[in-house]
BADO-232540 format. One record per residue (C-alpha): residue in one letter; x, y, z; residue number from 1. Coordinates in nm, 3 decimals. Each point is the difference from the previous one (the first is absolute). Example, Ala and Ser with C-alpha at 12.3 -4.5 7.8 and 13.67 -1.06 7.14 Angstrom:
! residues 2
<site><code>a</code><u>1.230</u><v>-0.450</v><w>0.780</w><pos>1</pos></site>
<site><code>s</code><u>0.137</u><v>0.344</v><w>-0.066</w><pos>2</pos></site>
***
This chain:
! residues 93
<site><code>m</code><u>27.966</u><v>17.778</v><w>4.430</w><pos>1</pos></site>
<site><code>k</code><u>-0.341</u><v>-0.005</v><w>0.155</w><pos>2</pos></site>
<site><code>e</code><u>-0.023</u><v>-0.205</v><w>0.315</w><pos>3</pos></site>
<site><code>l</code><u>-0.229</u><v>-0.299</v><w>-0.066</w><pos>4</pos></site>
<site><code>f</code><u>-0.047</u><v>-0.130</v><w>0.332</w><pos>5</pos></site>
<site><code>h</code><u>-0.131</u><v>0.175</v><w>0.325</w><pos>6</pos></site>
<site><code>r</code><u>-0.091</u><v>-0.110</v><w>0.345</w><pos>7</pos></site>
<site><code>h</code><u>-0.368</u><v>0.059</v><w>0.033</w><pos>8</pos></site>
<site><code>h</code><u>-0.159</u><v>0.025</v><w>0.340</w><pos>9</pos></site>
<site><code>l</code><u>-0.371</u><v>-0.095</v><w>0.005</w><pos>10</pos></site>
<site><code>a</code><u>-0.218</u><v>0.005</v><w>0.293</w><pos>11</pos></site>
<site><code>i</code><u>-0.297</u><v>-0.245</v><w>-0.028</w><pos>12</pos></site>
<site><code>p</code><u>-0.280</u><v>0.014</v><w>0.262</w><pos>13</pos></site>
<site><code>k</code><u>0.002</u><v>-0.325</v><w>0.190</w><pos>14</pos></site>
<site><code>k</code><u>-0.366</u><v>-0.032</v><w>-0.028</w><pos>15</pos></site>
<site><code>h</code><u>0.032</u><v>0.004</v><w>-0.367</w><pos>16</pos></site>
<site><code>v</code><u>0.257</u><v>-0.285</v><w>0.000</w><pos>17</pos></site>
<site><code>l</code><u>-0.215</u><v>-0.204</v><w>0.261</w><pos>18</pos></site>
<site><code>s</code><u>-0.338</u><v>0.041</v><w>-0.182</w><pos>19</pos></site>
<site><code>s</code><u>0.131</u><v>-0.055</v><w>-0.358</w><pos>20</pos></site>
<site><code>e</code><u>0.141</u><v>-0.330</v><w>-0.106</w><pos>21</pos></site>
<site><code>r</code><u>0.117</u><v>0.163</v><w>-0.324</w><pos>22</pos></site>
<site><code>s</code><u>0.194</u><v>0.261</v><w>0.200</w><pos>23</pos></site>
<site><code>a</code><u>0.160</u><v>-0.249</v><w>0.261</w><pos>24</pos></site>
<site><code>f</code><u>0.103</u><v>-0.226</v><w>-0.306</w><pos>25</pos></site>
<site><code>h</code><u>0.180</u><v>0.263</v><w>-0.186</w><pos>26</pos></site>
<site><code>l</code><u>0.165</u><v>0.134</v><w>0.299</w><pos>27</pos></site>
<site><code>t</code><u>0.135</u><v>-0.343</v><w>0.156</w><pos>28</pos></site>
<site><code>e</code><u>-0.003</u><v>-0.262</v><w>-0.277</w><pos>29</pos></site>
<site><code>r</code><u>0.131</u><v>0.211</v><w>-0.283</w><pos>30</pos></site>
<site><code>k</code><u>0.317</u><v>0.184</v><w>0.088</w><pos>31</pos></site>
<site><code>l</code><u>0.061</u><v>0.323</v><w>-0.177</w><pos>32</pos></site>
<site><code>s</code><u>0.381</u><v>-0.010</v><w>0.040</w><pos>33</pos></site>
<site><code>e</code><u>0.254</u><v>-0.221</v><w>0.174</w><pos>34</pos></site>
<site><code>d</code><u>0.059</u><v>0.288</v><w>0.258</w><pos>35</pos></site>
<site><code>q</code><u>-0.381</u><v>0.049</v><w>0.075</w><pos>36</pos></site>
<site><code>f</code><u>-0.112</u><v>0.012</v><w>0.368</w><pos>37</pos></site>
<site><code>l</code><u>-0.327</u><v>0.042</v><w>0.155</w><pos>38</pos></site>
<site><code>r</code><u>-0.033</u><v>0.157</v><w>0.339</w><pos>39</pos></site>
<site><code>e</code><u>-0.295</u><v>0.104</v><w>0.224</w><pos>40</pos></site>
<site><code>t</code><u>-0.007</u><v>0.370</v><w>0.088</w><pos>41</pos></site>
<site><code>a</code><u>-0.095</u><v>0.142</v><w>0.341</w><pos>42</pos></site>
<site><code>d</code><u>-0.330</u><v>0.131</v><w>-0.165</w><pos>43</pos></site>
<site><code>g</code><u>-0.103</u><v>-0.367</v><w>-0.099</w><pos>44</pos></site>
<site><code>r</code><u>0.095</u><v>0.034</v><w>-0.369</w><pos>45</pos></site>
<site><code>v</code><u>0.250</u><v>-0.222</v><w>-0.173</w><pos>46</pos></site>
<site><code>r</code><u>0.293</u><v>0.171</v><w>-0.175</w><pos>47</pos></site>
<site><code>l</code><u>0.145</u><v>-0.177</v><w>-0.306</w><pos>48</pos></site>
<site><code>s</code><u>0.336</u><v>0.104</v><w>-0.126</w><pos>49</pos></site>
<site><code>p</code><u>0.115</u><v>-0.157</v><w>-0.328</w><pos>50</pos></site>
<site><code>t</code><u>0.268</u><v>0.118</v><w>-0.253</w><pos>51</pos></site>
<site><code>v</code><u>-0.187</u><v>-0.011</v><w>-0.326</w><pos>52</pos></site>
<site><code>a</code><u>0.008</u><v>0.146</v><w>-0.339</w><pos>53</pos></site>
<site><code>d</code><u>-0.177</u><v>0.313</v><w>-0.048</w><pos>54</pos></site>
<site><code>t</code><u>-0.256</u><v>-0.117</v><w>-0.271</w><pos>55</pos></site>
<site><code>a</code><u>-0.366</u><v>0.058</v><w>-0.112</w><pos>56</pos></site>
<site><code>e</code><u>-0.067</u><v>-0.369</v><w>0.121</w><pos>57</pos></site>
<site><code>l</code><u>0.103</u><v>0.116</v><w>0.362</w><pos>58</pos></site>
<site><code>r</code><u>-0.256</u><v>0.290</v><w>-0.028</w><pos>59</pos></site>
<site><code>w</code><u>-0.284</u><v>-0.232</v><w>-0.143</w><pos>60</pos></site>
<site><code>w</code><u>0.069</u><v>-0.247</v><w>0.284</w><pos>61</pos></site>
<site><code>l</code><u>0.000</u><v>0.257</v><w>0.274</w><pos>62</pos></site>
<site><code>l</code><u>-0.306</u><v>0.182</v><w>-0.146</w><pos>63</pos></site>
<site><code>g</code><u>-0.178</u><v>-0.353</v><w>0.023</w><pos>64</pos></site>
<site><code>f</code><u>0.010</u><v>0.020</v><w>0.394</w><pos>65</pos></site>
<site><code>g</code><u>-0.192</u><v>0.341</v><w>-0.029</w><pos>66</pos></site>
<site><code>e</code><u>-0.037</u><v>0.173</v><w>0.332</w><pos>67</pos></site>
<site><code>g</code><u>0.183</u><v>-0.310</v><w>0.155</w><pos>68</pos></site>
<site><code>v</code><u>0.326</u><v>0.123</v><w>-0.073</w><pos>69</pos></site>
<site><code>e</code><u>0.200</u><v>0.301</v><w>0.074</w><pos>70</pos></site>
<site><code>v</code><u>0.327</u><v>0.091</v><w>-0.178</w><pos>71</pos></site>
<site><code>i</code><u>0.248</u><v>0.140</v><w>0.250</w><pos>72</pos></site>
<site><code>g</code><u>0.297</u><v>0.036</v><w>-0.237</w><pos>73</pos></site>
<site><code>p</code><u>0.182</u><v>0.085</v><w>-0.202</w><pos>74</pos></site>
<site><code>k</code><u>-0.146</u><v>0.364</v><w>-0.012</w><pos>75</pos></site>
<site><code>a</code><u>-0.044</u><v>0.023</v><w>-0.359</w><pos>76</pos></site>
<site><code>l</code><u>-0.226</u><v>-0.323</v><w>0.004</w><pos>77</pos></site>
<site><code>r</code><u>-0.182</u><v>0.121</v><w>0.300</w><pos>78</pos></site>
<site><code>a</code><u>-0.080</u><v>0.334</v><w>-0.184</w><pos>79</pos></site>
<site><code>e</code><u>-0.115</u><v>-0.184</v><w>-0.312</w><pos>80</pos></site>
<site><code>f</code><u>-0.227</u><v>-0.211</v><w>0.193</w><pos>81</pos></site>
<site><code>k</code><u>-0.152</u><v>0.290</v><w>0.182</w><pos>82</pos></site>
<site><code>e</code><u>-0.049</u><v>0.176</v><w>-0.336</w><pos>83</pos></site>
<site><code>t</code><u>-0.168</u><v>-0.309</v><w>-0.132</w><pos>84</pos></site>
<site><code>a</code><u>-0.230</u><v>-0.047</v><w>0.317</w><pos>85</pos></site>
<site><code>e</code><u>-0.089</u><v>0.374</v><w>-0.041</w><pos>86</pos></site>
<site><code>n</code><u>-0.105</u><v>-0.017</v><w>-0.356</w><pos>87</pos></site>
<site><code>m</code><u>-0.204</u><v>-0.316</v><w>0.073</w><pos>88</pos></site>
<site><code>a</code><u>-0.177</u><v>0.183</v><w>0.292</w><pos>89</pos></site>
<site><code>r</code><u>-0.085</u><v>0.283</v><w>-0.239</w><pos>90</pos></site>
<site><code>a</code><u>-0.133</u><v>-0.242</v><w>-0.269</w><pos>91</pos></site>
<site><code>y</code><u>-0.237</u><v>-0.159</v><w>0.255</w><pos>92</pos></site>
<site><code>s</code><u>-0.121</u><v>0.314</v><w>0.164</w><pos>93</pos></site>
***
């Protein structure tokens, strides 16, 4: 049986959260999961760790933050975002 839920670790630059009301709203007002937590990292970013379903909607939501979000894990999702970013860079070069 395919695992439907994964713990996703996302690092979001603090400056993005502070400069964007939309980002701050989604990260603090709308919980993605009951076990979600936000933690500031030593490099000044905010680490968001929710347990969420692995869906197309998750990808759409994350891509909406553009360069303001970095997917840390799971490794397969990070690799997928890396490929997407490389494809986008080629399209705009």
